[in-house]
C-alpha positions in Angstrom: -35.6 57.6 -31.0 -32.3 58.6 -32.3 -29.2 57.8 -30.3 -27.6 61.1 -29.3 -24.3 59.5 -28.0 -23.3 56.8 -30.5 -20.4 55.6 -28.2 -22.7 55.0 -25.3 -25.0 52.5 -27.0 -24.2 48.7 -26.6 -26.2 46.0 -28.0 -27.6 43.4 -25.5 -25.0 40.9 -26.7 -22.1 43.0 -25.5 -23.6 44.2 -22.3 -21.5 43.0 -19.3 -24.5 41.7 -17.3 -26.1 39.8 -20.2 -23.4 37.4 -21.4 -24.4 34.2 -23.1 -23.5 31.0 -21.5 -21.6 28.6 -23.6 -22.7 25.1 -22.9 -20.9 22.2 -24.5 -23.0 19.6 -26.3 -23.1 16.6 -24.0 -23.3 14.1 -26.7 -20.0 15.4 -28.2 -18.3 15.2 -24.8 -19.6 11.6 -24.3 -18.0 10.6 -27.6 -14.7 12.4 -26.8 -14.4 11.1 -23.3 -15.9 7.7 -22.9 -16.7 6.6 -19.4 -15.0 3.6 -18.0 -16.9 0.4 -17.7 -16.5 -2.2 -15.0 -13.6 -4.1 -16.6 -11.5 -1.0 -17.1 -11.6 0.0 -13.4 -8.5 -0.6 -11.3 -8.7 -3.8 -9.4 -8.6 -3.6 -5.6 -5.3 -4.9 -4.4 -5.6 -8.2 -2.6 -5.9 -8.1 1.2 -3.1 -10.7 1.6 -0.1 -10.8 -0.7 1.3 -14.1 0.6 4.7 -12.5 1.0 4.8 -13.5 4.7 4.0 -17.1 3.8 6.6 -17.1 1.0 9.2 -15.9 3.5 8.3 -18.4 6.2 8.3 -21.3 3.7 11.7 -20.3 2.3 13.2 -20.1 5.8 11.6 -23.5 6.9 12.9 -25.3 3.8 16.5 -24.1 4.3 16.2 -24.5 8.2 17.7 -20.9 8.3 18.9 -20.0 11.9 16.7 -17.1 12.9 16.5 -14.6 15.7 13.1 -13.8 17.0 12.9 -10.6 19.1 9.9 -10.5 21.4 8.0 -7.4 22.5 9.7 -7.4 25.9 13.2 -7.5 24.2 13.9 -11.2 24.8 15.6 -13.0 21.9 14.8 -16.6 20.8 17.3 -18.3 18.5 16.4 -21.3 16.4 14.7 -22.2 13.1 11.1 -22.1 12.1 9.5 -25.6 12.0 6.0 -24.4 11.0 3.7 -21.4 11.3 0.0 -20.6 11.0 -2.1 -17.6 11.1 -1.5 -16.8 14.8 1.9 -18.4 15.8 5.4 -19.7 14.9 7.0 -22.9 16.1 10.7 -22.4 16.7 13.0 -25.3 17.2 16.1 -24.7 19.2 19.4 -26.6 19.7 19.6 -25.5 23.4 16.4 -25.6 25.2 12.8 -26.7 24.4 11.0 -25.9 21.2 8.7 -22.9 21.5 5.3 -22.0 20.2 5.4 -18.2 19.9 2.2 -16.2 19.3 2.8 -13.7 16.4 1.3 -10.9 18.5 4.3 -11.1 20.9 6.9 -10.9 18.2 8.4 -7.5 17.7 10.5 -8.5 14.6 12.6 -11.4 13.3 15.7 -11.7 11.2 18.2 -14.2 9.9 21.0 -15.0 12.4 23.6 -14.5 9.6 22.4 -10.9 9.2 22.9 -10.2 12.9 26.2 -8.3 12.3 24.4 -5.8 10.0 21.3 -5.7 12.1 23.1 -4.7 15.3 25.9 -2.7 13.6 23.6 0.3 13.0 24.3 0.6 9.3 28.1 0.3 9.3 28.2 -1.9 6.2 
């Protein structure tokens, strides 16, 4: 049958509803983007960095005067004699030595830094 309207005829390839899907060759993609194997994966960071231990050991060796602020706001002044996973032992010049659970410590700092700690950033 002859086509009476030559501009109205579209081959199936050009029809808007019948488009060809372009699928990449998976073997080419595998060569181009290799998957990572087990050794190339990022390592999970360690659960403990030993920074706390390093800090305590450094202060213990130097017998650095420290201020330990407890959760209720009380301050304990002295130097750290030893520590373990759950507590610190603080030696004091005035008063008995104390064994302080870490859970009751709000924060601690060097007594020499007290001026900057309390000053509110006026350095």
